N, C-alpha and C positions, 0 to 999 in steps of 0.2 A: 283805773282805767277808764278814757272817754267813751261818748255813746256812740261814737264812729266807729271808732274802736271793737265795740261791742256788734256793734249790726252787722262792722266790715262780718265780724266772728259768727254770727246769727246769718247769714247772709252762705256764709262759704258750708256750713252744717248744710244747707239746707238741698246745697252742691255735691257734699257727701252722699247722704239721703237719697238723694235722685238716681244719682252713678248707683248705689247697690238697688235699688230696684228694678234700674233698666238690668240690669246686670245677671239679675236674679229670678223676676217676675218679668215677663210675657205682659205685651205693649196690646191691650186688646178696647182701642175706644169706643167708647159709647156717645160721640159724637161726630159730624160730618169734616168733610175737608179739611182731618188729619193724609191724604194722601195729597192732599194738592197742595199745601202751606206747612205744614210740620216734616215731613219723612222725606220731602225730596232740598230739604234745608240745606243738605250737606255739612248740617251741625251737627254733635253728636247728642245722642236720645237724652242724657242727663238735662241741657241747657233746655231746647223745644219742649220735651215736658212740661215747663212752667207757661207752655201757651194753650195746655189743652182749654176745652168748653169753649166759652165766651172767647178765650182768646182768640180763637180762627178769626170770630166775626167779627175783633178789634184790628188783628190782621187784612181781613178784605177791607175793610173800612180805610182803613191807613194807603191799602194799595189801590182801589180803585173809586174808592169813593164810596156810596152808597148806590150801587148797583147792582151788588148781592139782594133781591127782594129777601123783606121784612125785614133788615139792616136796619133801619131806622127804628125801632127801639134801643139800637144802642148812642146814645149823645154825642156830639160830636169832637167835642174839646181834649179828651184824652186821645182815643186814634189820631185827633188832627196835631197832637205833637209828636206820637208817637213817627208819625211819614216827617213833620219837617227836622227829628233829630237823627231819621234814617236816611236823606238825602243828602247831612250836616258828614254826616260819620260812613258816607256811601255803603248801607247798610240797605240790599236790596231785596233781606225778608224781612225785614223789620222789625225779628222777633227780638234781636241785642238790643234792638237800641229802644223794642218793650223792654222786655227787663234792665236797662241800664238806666228809663226814664221812670220806671217804677220804684227802682231803689232810691233813686234821688229824690224823689216825690218823700218816702218816707223818713230816711236818712232827716229832713227839713221840718217834717212834721212832729218827728221824736222831740228834736231839740226845741220847736216851739212848743210845742205839746208838755215840756216839763218844766219853763217857764211859766206858761198860765198858771199849772197847778202850783207852783210857788206861789202863787200871789194871795193863796187862800190855806195852802196846805204845807207842813213840816216837812225834811226832808222824806222821811220813814217812808209817808203815804206816798211820796211819786215815786221813790222807789218802784214800791210793791203796786204801783198801777200802773208805770211802764213793765214789768216784770209779768204781769197779766196781762197784758197787750201780747209783747210777745208770744207767750206761752197758749194767745188760747186756741183752741182748737184747730177754728179755720185762718189762725196766725199768718198762715203758708202766705197766703192771698194778695198779701201785702208786698212780696217774693215772684210773684206771674205777671204774665200778660192781658193784665186789669187793671179798672178806672181807679182801683180800693185807696192806692197809696195816693194819688193824685189827688180825688174828694175829701179823704182825714187830710192832707196838708192843709186844700183848700177852707174845709170843716175848721181847723183849728185858728187860723190864718184870721179867719174871723168873727172867732169868740177875743180873740186877744188884740185885734187892735180896735175891738168893742173895749174890752175893758179899757183898753187904752185911751178910749175918748176921741181915737181917730175913724171920726164916723167914712166916709171919704175911702180910707184903705180897706173899711168892714164890710163898706155895697161892693168894689170895685170886686174883691176875692170872691163874694157871694153872687152876684152877677157870673164868674165862671164854676162857680161852685155850679149854678144853674146848669152851667153847657154843660155839666158836666155828668151830671143823671138831677134824675126829677124832681129827689129829695131835699135838691141842692132849695128849691122852694121854699122846707122846711126853718133856712135860717132867715125867713126876712121876720120872722118873730122875733127871732132873739134877737136881729140887730132893736126894734122895735124895743122889747124889755130892757135892755142895757140900756138905752139912751134913758127910758122913763126913769129907770131908775140912777142913774149918773148925771146927769141933767136935767132934770125936772124933781127928782129924791122921791120919790114912788120908790115905798117899803111897804105896801100894806094896799089890799081894798080899797081900806077905809080914805087915805090921800090920793088915790087915784079916782073919787068920786068928787072929794074937793074942787081937784083943778082939770076937770074932765074936759068941758070947752075948749082950756089952755092949750093942755096935753097934746089933744090929740088935732086941734092945728098947727099947733111949734111943728109935726109930725108930718104933717101934710105940705107943711111950707119947704122941707128940707130933702131937695131931691136926690141926696143921699140910698134913702129907705126905695125909690123906683127901680134902684141898683138890678136887685135880688129880682125881682118877676121880668125885668127886662132881660136877663137872662136863657130865662124859659120861653118868654114871646119870641125871641133873636130864633129861637128854633124853628118855635112852632111858621112862624112867615115863610122858614124857608122851607120847611113841611108843604106850605099853604103853595109855595109860588116854585115849587121843583115836583110834588108831586101829589097836589088838588086837596089834600088832609095836613089840615094841621093840627089834627092828634093820632098820627103814623103812629107815634111810639105809644101811644096808649091801643092803637085798635091791632096792632103785631104784637101783643104779649100773649096773644092766645097761641099763636105760633110755639114761644119758645119753652111750653110747660101745655100738657094737655091741662091739667088741675088748673091753666088759669082762668080768670072771666074777663070780659072788659067791662060786664054790668059791675058798680059796687058790691061787694058782696062783704058780712058786719064779722066781725073778730068771730063773736060765740057760736056765728053757723061753719067760721069753718074751724074752729075748736071739738064742733059736734063732728061735724065732715069725718077730722082725724081720728076720733075715736071710732068712727064706724073702720074708717079705713085697717087703726091695727086692729079692730074686732073681725073684719073680713079675710084679711088676707091672710096664705098661712105664715104659722106662728115661727119666728127666726127665719123668716127667705128675708132677704136685701129689701124687698118694698119694706117692713115690715120694721126692720132696723132702720128706714131711711125714713120712715113715719115715725119712729122716736124719737128719733134725733132730732128729725125739725119741730114737731110738741115742744120736744124739750129744752129748743132753742127759746121759742114763746116765752116759755114757761120762767127758763133764768132771763130772762128780760124784765117781765113781769115785775116777782122777787128781787131784781136787785135795782130798779128801779123804784120801787118801793122802801125796801132798804136805804136809796138812796135820798129821799123825804125824810126820813125816820133821822139820818143824820146830816139832815139841812144840808143839803147838797146844794148848792146855788137855781137856781128856779129855771134860769134859763137855760141849765144846762138839760137837765131832767126834763124840760118839755120839748126840747130837742128829741132828748131820746125815747120820750114817748112819738110822737112822731116819728120817727125813724122806722121804729119798734112798728108802729101801726099800719103807717100805706105801705107797706106791701102787703099785708094781709088783704088790702081791701078789693085781690084781684079771685077774693077765695080760694089761694094754699100758701103755706107757710112755705114753701119752697122757695132756696135761696134765701128764707129767713137765716141758718145759720151763718151765712155771709156775709149779710146784712147789719148780725148785730154783732157782727167787729167793728162798725164803726160806729158804735152808740157808746162814748170814752165812758160818758158819767156812769154805766156797768163797773165798770175798773175801776176807779173810784169809788164806789160801794165794797165792793172785791177791797179795798185794800185798807179800809175802813174797820173790816172784820178785825177785831181787838184780840181773838184769841188764835194765839200762834200755829197752835196746830192744826187748829178746823184750815186757816191758810194755805199751809204744806198740804194737807190732805188736795185744795181744790187746786193748789196749785202739779201736786203728780198727777193728777187724775187729768188734767189740762193737758200737759205737757202726753200723756199716754196717746190719748183722743188725738192731740197733732199728730203725732206719727202715723195714728193708724190712719187718718182722716188724707195726708198729705200721700201716703206709698198708694190707697186705694187713686188719688188726684190725677198723679203722675203714671199709673197703667192704665187708665181713659176711662177710671168708673165714674161716676157722679156721688156727688158731694156737699155740696151746695154753688 
């Protein structure tokens, strides 16, 4: 069975679960604007349920631009593409266009992800990497009106074209990634590292020191290297011109999470904060389990990346993974981290490299069970990530 058929069945399966949840569970949204964008859409609940939470903010931007206060926290490329597709297919709700865009991006992303992995690994490792990707507890976000699928696609394309030494294409897709979310800026060091390895044959710190001046000068002369930060700068210039604050996307973070801070908070402080939350909230309450799940996602990311180092996963993959794991924590919380971890693709490589089949199967069963649980919560309007 080819990749497209598998992903179509996966998408149909998610719709089937959504229809079951819509029939047997009450919709109790813990987010605003469902009465504006979702309920009046005239679409079945099993469809619009995939536009919950951040989905309504993307729909707001797709419909009206950044007219709603603090929606500047959401980067522009995904809602812009949703709007364009919606106008083409005459989708006034933009929900269907958002779902189509996310699914199309994910299909292409998985195709190139498979090709990227085949550069280094045998088919069995590639197979298990894809299985863990689809089965990950928050994997259903690839099928929602969120920017996850688009960002995953752009990330994979940057790595793919960097590995193929097509630096302009890597830079262009990095530019678009930085217009999709702030994490896109992390693709700049990815391109730099791959360029040093593939063009300057720098394979260790010792070889880098020997040619440091030549290497750095060559980097500075390569215009493709400036494309990734240019994506972020483009959005900042727009925010400065339209709203007078080039860092509005950062300053708006507090609005979308009571625990978020615009001041930099280091990861050890966040870990300590979560231990205090777990110790003080009512045991086994929803906030208790939310805190457990969020700090658990952080721990999983740390362990998987360390295991990836042990298994000699490519350096650029791992450094990107560490950046993706640590950057969101600087706002002082692990909130949404279970969803952000989904985009750390070296995590899935590390899981696939576990030799013990029993361990792999156990992780797979737990992962699928958690995805069913979290998907049902998300579809009911309850917070997951």
